[in-house]
N, C-alpha and C positions, 0 to 999 in steps of 0.2 A: 666562435663559440656557440654553440645552439644553446636555445632557452627553451626549456619544457614545461608548461603548466597543465596540470591535472586537475580537472573539476569532477566532483561527484554529483550526481544527479540530485534535485531537489527532492523535497518529501514527496513520495508517490504512495500510492493506494496499498502497496504491499506492508509498507512502514505503518500506516495509520490503522489499518485492519488486521495486521499482524497475521499476514500470510505470507507463504514462501514463495516469491517471485524472483524466479531466475531469468528465464528466457520468455515467462509469462510477459505478454505486454500489457502493463498495467499504466495508468493516467497519473498525471500530477494532482495533489491534493489543493484545495484552497491556501494552506499554510505554505505549499510548495510554491504556489504560483507567486505567492508575496515573495519567497526567497528568490525566485528568478528574477522579479522587479530588483531586487536590492544587489543581486548579482549582476544585473546590466548596469546599474549606477556604479557599481565597483570597477566595472572593466572599463566604461566611459571615464572614468576618473583615472585610471591607470593609463589609458590611451592619450587623455590629456597631458599627464604629466611624462609623457616620453616613452612609456612602456607599452609598446605596440605589439602586433600579432602579424603573422604572415599567412597561417593556415589554420584550419579548425577539422579536427577529427571526432567523430562521436559514434559511440554505439548506435546501433540503426533502430533501437526501441525506442517507443514513444517518449518515455520519461527521460530519458537522455537527450533525444533530438529536441523534445521541448524546451531542456535547460540550455542546450547547446545554442539555442535561437537568442537567449541573452547577448551571447558573445557573439553572435552573427550581427544581430542588431548595432551591437555597441561599436562593431568593426568596419561593418559593412562587407565583411568576407562571408562567403558560401559555406554551408556545412558539407563536409565529405563524409558519408554515413561508412561505417567500416563494421561489419559483424564480428570482426577479431576482438573488438572492444566489449563485446556483450559480458554481461554478468555470467557467473558459473551456471551451468545447465543443470538443473535440480532434478531431472528425470521425474520419477512417480511423485514428489514432492510438490511438484508445481501446482500453485494455486489451493494447495491445502493451507488450513490453518497452522499455525505454529503448534497450538493445542494440541490437534490432531497427530502432529508428528512426534511430540513430546510422549503422547501416550502410547503410540505404535513402534515409534523407533527412539525411544529415550536415550538409548546409550549413544547413537549415531549423532542425535542432535547435541548432547553433553559434550561429545568429542570433536564438535564440528572442526574441521580442517586442522588436527592435530598431527596428522599423518599423510604422507604423499600418496598412499591409497584410498585415503577417506573418499568415499563416493556414496552417491543416493542410487538406487537401482535404476537404471537407464538414463542416467546423467553423467556428468565430467568428474573424474578424479582431481584432488588437488594438483597432481603432479601434471595432468591433463591441463588443466586451466593455466598453469604457470607457463608450461611450453606454450600454449596458444597465445598469452598475452607477450611473453618474451618475443616470440616470432612477429607479431604484430607491431610491437615496440621497435624492434630491429628494421622491419620494413618501412615503418614511418621514418625513423631517423635517417635510414639510408637516403631516402627521397627528398629529406627536406634538412640535410645538413648546412648549419650557419643560420638556420631561420628561427622564429620565435613561434613554438608550435602549441597549440592549445588540444587536449585530448579530454573529451566527457566521456567518464566511464560509470561503474559501478562500486559499491563498498567492497566486494569481495575481489572482482576483478583489478581493482586499484593494489589491493594487498598483494596481489601477484606482480602487478608492474612493480610494487616496492622491492620484491625479491630480486627484479633484475636490474633496479636502480641501486640498492644498497648492496648488491652482491651475495645477498643471502641464499643459501640452499632451500631447497623445496621442503628438506626436513625442517626449516625454522620459520616455515610460513607462518605460523601462529605468533611469532613474536614482531611481526611486522605492524606497523600502527594502523588503527582504524582511522577513518577520516567521515566527518559529519556531511549530512546534507548540504548541498550548494557551497561546500567548502572549497579553497584552492591549496594546492600545493605545488611549489615552484622549485624547479633545479636547472644548473647548467650542466652542459655536457661537451666535453673537450674533444670528444672523438673516442674516448677511452673510458673516462672516468666522469661519473656525475657528482656535482656538489649542491648540496642542498642550502637553498635561500631560505625556506619556510616550508611547513608542513601544517595541513589543517587549519587553515586561517579562517576565520569565519567574523573578522570583525566587521566586515559589510553587514552581517545579520543580528548586530548588537540589539535591535529593538523587536526582534522575532524570539519566540520562547521555544525551543527546540522540543519534539516530541519527549523525549525522555523526562525533560524537566516539567512538562506539562502534566505527566503522570504522577499520581500522589503515591507516597512511599508504599511498596509492595505491589501496587497495581500493574507494574511493569511486567510483574512475573505472571500476571494472571491470564494465562493463554487458554483462550476457550475452545472447544471443539464442540461439533454439533451431531446431534442423535436423532433421526428420525421417530416421530411418534408411531407406536404401534396403535392400531385400532382395536385390538382386542385387549389391551391394558392400559393404555394411556390416556383414555379419552376423561377421566374424571381429572387427572392433573391438567390437561387443556381446559377443560371447563374451568377449573380453578382459577389458572392464569387469565382467561378472559373475564371473569367474574371480577378479578381484583382489578384488571385495567379499567374495565367499565365502570367501577366505583371510583376509582381515580379520576375518572375523566366526568362523570356525571354526578358524583357525589351522592347518588342513591343506585338502587336495582331495578327501577322502573323500566320496563319494558325488555329487561335480561330475560332470555329465555334459555337455559341450560340444554335442555332436549335439541333445540334448533342449533345451538353451538355444536353440539356433538355431531349431529347430522351433517352440516356444514364441514366439520373436520374430516369426516368420513369420505364426504363427496370430493374433497381437494387432495386426499391421499389416494383414492383412486385415481385419479388422473396424473398425480406426480407423487411417488413415496416421499420425497424432500420438501414437498410443499408446507408440511408441518414438522417442524423441528424445535427440538429444547437446546438452548445453549447451555453447555456443560463445563462446569468449573470442577475438575477431578471427576469425582462419581455423582455430582449435585446438580440437578436442573434449577438454573439461577434466573433464565429467561426463554422465551418462547418467539417464534418467528413463524408466521401461517402468511403463505404466498398463494393467492387466487389465481392460479395459471391457467384457470378455465374462463376468465374474464378477458374476453377478446373483443370489449366494445372500442378499445384502440388497440390496433394489432401491433402497435409499436411499443405500447407500455406494458410494463410488469406491475401488477397491484400487490400492495403488501396490506393484507386484512388486518394482521395484528402484528405489533412490534413492542414488546413489554419485558420489562426485568422485574424480579421479584424485589419487593420493597427494600430490602436490607442491601441489596446491591447496586440501587439507583445512585447517580452521582458518583461512581466511582470511576469514569470514562472507560466502561466495559461496553456500553451499548453500541458502540461504534462496529464492534467486532460482528454485530447481528446485521448492521447495515453492510458489512463487507460480505456476509453470507448472500444476502438477498442480491446484491450486485453480481455475484459470482454465479449464482444459480439462473438469473434471468438474462444474463450475458450470453451464457451458454445456449439458451431458448432462442435467442436473436432478437431480444427486445432491445429499444434503443434507450428506453426511460424508464426510471421507477415511479409510480403514483402511490399516493395515499391519503386518506382523509383524517383530520385532526381538528379537535374542538378548536374553535376559535378563541376560548378563554385558557386554553393550555398553553400559556406562553411557555413555559419551559422547555416543552416538546417542541414548539415551533422555532426556538431559538437554536435548539439542537439540529433539526434538520436544515435550517438556514445554514448554520455553519458548515453543513456537509452538503451544501451546494443545491438544496431544494429550494425551490421557488414557488410563490403563491400564484395559481392562475385559475380561481373562480371557488364556486362552491356547489357541494352537492347536497342531495337531502339527507337529514340523520332523524333518530328516533324523537328526538328533542326538540332539535334546532338545526337549522343548516350546518353543514362542516365544510371546513376548509380543505380546499383540493391543493395539494402540492406536488411537485414533479422533480425530477433530478436526471439528468443526462447520464447515460453509462456507456 
């Protein structure tokens, strides 16, 4: 009898930043790393209890390979990377925000995976995905009959595996169960038929609040998109956001220079049209992100000049999507780190940045006092 355990990767940037990551090679989040620790503990406990493993296969993307590392460390087995276990290739949607996809391809998003021909331009159809995963599973099973196999893959790819396991035709893809980050699903296989032992087991993650549960009611649907500022009409709004942020940080407007802010925005936009952008919820500007791509004092660092939300949208767990936009832009520019300066007294902001992998690394001069310099590896 063959035993098959399927693990979904731990929480990754696409989940947190609400971006479409299929073949885009995103990293694990801080919560995801904690999930991986718990997964390793779970596997060690299983092995100690007599549930061993003989072989580990993983999608070759970073988020799955890092998750598979938990199984590897717990068992002492090497990881066999297999591109056939990758997530669905999302074509033109890769690394776009879900808010942008909803705005520009709303019907396609709403009908995600509901028919075999469903496909993003330049990507895979559901039928192609199911065929790829079925072929990959047949290959793995054929080479490892009678063994205990662990497969580490992705949400939509696992649903394609479920079609093969439950003998569901591709037309029934949308009826397959969804599984959570770092969950385990287990089956036995007698050479012809699969028998379910358990699906979407997250008992090892009981002390970790999953992403959807961390979002307040309604916030999960708040998918943002980003609009570049236009120098000919948006400078007053840029100045307004900057002024509100200044006031929130310093408690007064001493030293604030609106004309200098406008000139700075123009300078940044001339260098890179995406360097000053508004976070959009529908047609409303609810935040701003200013990236000084002209700052080359540290060649491997991308400088965030302004990161701000409108007051009524603070505390709604939306700001992380701005961080995802900054990561996306600077990663494409070849930067290895993000850096920003924050008031040492702005504890709320400092805590937010630390939760998202920023660390303190010194001070820099500010208008009123030295500012705390923080960095994050991207």
